[in-house]
C-alpha positions as CSV (number, residue, x, y, z in Angstrom):
1,M,0.1,-0.3,-0.2
2,K,1.3,3.4,-1.3
3,T,0.9,5.4,1.3
4,Y,0.9,9.8,1.1
5,G,-0.3,11.8,4.6
6,L,-0.3,15.3,6.2
7,I,2.0,16.1,8.6
8,G,0.2,19.0,11.0
9,K,-1.6,19.4,14.2
10,N,-5.6,19.3,14.8
11,I,-6.1,18.7,11.5
12,S,-9.6,16.4,11.6
13,Y,-10.3,18.7,9.5
14,S,-7.9,18.5,6.7
15,F,-9.1,18.9,2.7
16,S,-6.0,17.2,2.0
17,R,-7.1,13.7,3.1
18,N,-10.6,13.7,1.0
19,Y,-9.2,15.6,-2.1
20,F,-6.4,12.9,-2.3
21,N,-8.4,9.7,-1.1
22,N,-11.4,11.2,-3.7
23,K,-9.0,11.4,-6.5
24,F,-8.0,8.1,-6.4
25,K,-11.1,6.7,-6.1
26,N,-12.4,8.7,-8.9
27,Q,-9.1,7.9,-11.0
28,N,-8.8,4.0,-9.9
29,I,-5.8,4.6,-8.3
30,L,-5.1,1.5,-6.5
31,N,-3.5,0.7,-3.5
32,T,-2.6,3.9,-2.5
33,Q,-4.1,5.8,0.5
34,Y,-3.8,9.1,2.0
35,I,-3.7,9.7,6.1
36,N,-3.3,12.5,8.7
37,F,-0.5,12.2,10.5
38,D,-1.8,14.4,13.2
39,I,0.7,15.0,15.9
40,D,1.4,17.4,18.9
41,N,5.3,17.8,18.0
42,L,8.1,16.7,15.5
43,S,10.0,15.1,18.2
44,E,7.3,12.4,16.6
45,L,8.3,12.9,13.0
46,N,11.0,10.1,13.0
47,N,8.7,7.1,13.7
48,I,6.8,8.8,10.4
49,F,9.4,9.0,8.6
50,N,10.7,5.3,9.1
51,L,7.0,4.6,7.4
52,N,6.7,2.8,4.0
53,N,6.1,6.6,3.1
54,F,6.3,8.1,-0.6
55,G,5.6,12.1,-0.1
56,F,3.6,14.4,2.7
57,N,2.0,17.7,2.5
58,V,2.9,19.7,6.0
59,T,0.2,22.3,7.7
60,I,-0.4,24.5,10.3
61,P,1.8,25.2,12.5
62,Y,5.1,23.0,10.7
63,K,5.3,25.0,8.1
64,E,8.6,26.9,8.7
65,A,9.4,24.7,11.8
66,I,10.0,21.0,10.0
67,I,12.8,22.6,7.7
68,P,15.3,21.4,10.0
69,Y,14.1,17.8,9.8
70,L,14.4,17.2,5.9
71,D,18.0,17.0,4.0
72,L,17.9,19.0,1.2
73,L,15.4,22.0,0.0
74,D,14.3,23.0,-3.7
75,F,15.1,26.1,-4.5
76,H,11.6,27.8,-4.3
77,A,11.0,26.5,-0.9
78,E,14.4,27.9,0.3
79,Q,13.7,30.9,-0.6
80,I,10.2,31.1,0.9
81,G,11.4,29.2,3.8
82,A,8.6,27.3,4.6
83,V,7.9,23.8,3.0
84,N,4.3,22.1,2.3
85,T,5.8,19.2,0.3
86,I,7.9,16.1,0.9
87,K,9.2,14.1,-1.6
88,I,10.8,11.1,0.1
89,E,13.8,10.2,-3.1
90,N,16.8,8.1,-1.9
91,E,16.0,7.9,1.1
92,K,16.1,11.2,1.3
93,K,13.8,14.0,2.5
94,I,13.2,17.3,-0.1
95,G,11.3,20.0,0.8
96,F,9.1,21.6,-1.6
97,N,6.3,24.6,-2.2
98,T,3.8,24.3,-3.7
99,D,0.8,27.0,-1.4
100,W,2.8,29.6,-3.9
101,I,1.9,28.0,-7.5
102,G,-1.7,27.6,-6.5
103,F,-2.0,31.7,-4.8
104,K,0.1,32.5,-8.4
105,K,-2.2,30.9,-10.6
106,S,-5.3,31.0,-8.8
107,I,-5.3,34.9,-8.2
108,Q,-3.6,35.6,-12.2
109,P,-7.3,35.5,-14.0
110,H,-8.3,38.2,-11.5
111,L,-5.9,40.4,-12.0
112,K,-6.1,44.4,-13.4
113,P,-4.0,46.4,-14.8
114,H,-4.4,48.4,-11.7
115,H,-3.9,45.8,-9.5
116,T,-0.4,46.6,-8.7
117,K,-0.1,46.9,-4.9
118,A,-0.9,44.2,-2.1
119,L,-2.2,44.1,1.7
120,I,-1.2,40.8,3.8
121,L,-3.0,39.9,6.4
122,G,-0.8,37.8,9.2
123,T,2.4,36.9,9.3
124,G,3.5,33.0,9.6
125,G,4.0,30.7,6.9
126,A,1.1,30.9,4.5
127,S,2.2,35.2,3.7
128,K,5.4,33.9,3.5
129,A,4.4,31.9,0.2
130,I,2.0,34.3,-0.6
131,I,4.5,36.9,-0.5
132,Y,6.9,34.8,-3.2
133,A,4.4,34.5,-5.5
134,L,3.8,38.5,-5.1
135,E,7.0,38.7,-6.0
136,Q,6.9,37.0,-8.7
137,L,4.3,38.8,-10.5
138,Q,5.5,42.5,-9.6
139,I,3.4,43.4,-6.9
140,N,4.5,45.2,-4.1
141,Y,2.9,44.6,-0.4
142,L,2.6,45.6,2.6
143,I,2.1,43.0,5.7
144,V,-0.6,44.0,7.8
145,S,-0.3,42.2,11.3
146,R,-0.1,43.3,15.1
147,N,3.4,43.5,15.0
148,G,4.0,43.8,11.3
149,E,5.2,46.4,9.0
150,I,2.0,48.3,9.6
151,T,-0.2,47.7,12.3
152,Y,-3.9,47.1,11.6
153,E,-4.8,50.5,13.5
154,D,-2.8,52.1,11.1
155,L,-5.0,51.2,7.9
156,S,-6.1,55.0,6.7
157,E,-8.7,55.2,3.6
158,E,-5.6,56.2,1.7
159,I,-3.6,52.8,2.6
160,I,-6.4,51.1,2.1
161,Q,-7.3,52.7,-1.7
162,S,-3.7,52.6,-2.8
163,H,-3.7,48.8,-2.3
164,T,-6.4,47.6,-4.3
165,I,-5.2,43.5,-3.1
166,I,-6.3,42.6,0.0
167,I,-5.5,39.5,1.1
168,N,-6.3,37.3,4.3
169,C,-3.4,35.0,5.9
170,T,-5.1,35.2,8.6
171,P,-7.4,31.8,10.3
172,V,-9.6,34.3,11.2
173,G,-13.2,33.4,10.1
174,T,-11.9,29.8,9.5
175,F,-15.4,27.5,10.4
176,P,-16.6,27.6,13.0
177,N,-15.4,30.7,14.3
178,V,-17.9,32.1,11.2
179,D,-18.5,34.9,12.4
180,S,-15.1,36.9,12.8
181,A,-13.2,39.0,10.4
182,P,-10.2,40.6,10.1
183,D,-10.2,44.2,11.7
184,I,-10.3,46.1,8.6
185,P,-11.8,49.8,7.6
186,Y,-13.8,47.9,4.4
187,K,-16.2,50.9,4.8
188,F,-12.7,52.6,2.2
189,L,-13.2,49.4,0.0
190,T,-14.5,49.9,-4.1
191,K,-14.8,47.9,-7.1
192,N,-11.5,48.6,-8.0
193,H,-10.3,46.1,-5.1
194,L,-9.7,42.1,-5.0
195,A,-10.5,40.2,-1.7
196,Y,-8.3,37.3,-1.9
197,D,-9.2,34.9,1.3
198,L,-7.1,31.7,2.0
199,I,-9.6,30.4,4.5
200,Y,-12.3,27.7,2.0
201,N,-14.3,26.7,4.5
202,P,-17.0,28.2,5.0
203,S,-16.6,29.1,1.4
204,E,-17.7,32.6,1.6
205,T,-16.0,34.0,5.1
206,L,-17.7,37.0,6.7
207,F,-14.2,38.9,5.5
208,L,-15.1,38.3,2.0
209,K,-18.3,38.9,2.6
210,K,-17.9,42.2,4.4
211,C,-15.2,42.9,0.9
212,K,-18.3,42.5,-1.8
213,E,-21.3,44.4,0.0
214,Q,-18.5,47.4,-1.1
215,N,-18.8,45.5,-4.3
216,A,-15.3,44.2,-4.3
217,D,-14.2,41.1,-6.6
218,T,-13.9,38.2,-4.4
219,K,-11.9,34.7,-4.4
220,N,-11.9,31.8,-2.0
221,G,-8.5,29.5,-1.4
222,L,-10.4,26.3,-2.2
223,E,-8.8,26.5,-6.2
224,M,-5.1,27.4,-4.8
225,L,-5.9,23.9,-2.3
226,E,-6.5,22.1,-5.3
227,I,-3.4,23.4,-7.3
228,Q,-1.3,23.2,-4.5
229,A,-2.4,19.1,-4.3
230,E,-2.2,18.5,-7.8
231,E,1.7,20.2,-8.0
232,S,2.2,18.2,-4.8
233,W,1.0,14.6,-6.5
234,E,3.5,16.0,-9.6
235,I,6.4,16.3,-7.0
236,W,6.0,12.9,-5.9
237,N,5.3,11.4,-9.0
238,S,8.3,12.7,-11.3
């Protein structure tokens, strides 16, 4: 039995497990399974790596912390400083990042000439991949967090109106906490804005609803996840 899996913490909600097991079933990929490795800390990794595994995805909170446990990083993962995909090859554990590709490919069809500056809400492994993708797209960005380049209190009408892409990289608004949204001045958004939420459950977060009320274009994180999953599959099978 070929085993792939997701390494993370509190991941019973996992997108990846359902996605890949449905893929195996629908595409008649036999003797293959995808399971969750829900671990409290990375000291449990050796037991996982010693199993007869072919590859892993990595999610919160280990995308950055897992790097010292790997033998090699590919160029993009090294530049980003976060890993969401691991390939086992010749007994070497190689780290990759496919999040940035998922984000880049999923946002590109929505970009218009005036989308030249972005606000990134939140820090961490997810936002690192977003930053890298924005750099590839030559889009300038500001990071907003409690201790980032600017804080939420700093968000003025001028900043919101000049940054016409707003990307939520925080977990705020994820099911079951669907009544929460990042604390930004939504009233300054316009039809020129593109609001992107990495969250996919619920499909329309309160953040996206508030942005849509201001006539902004909106996009959730489901397509990004689907693309990064397929990119992971390509890596494992190349």
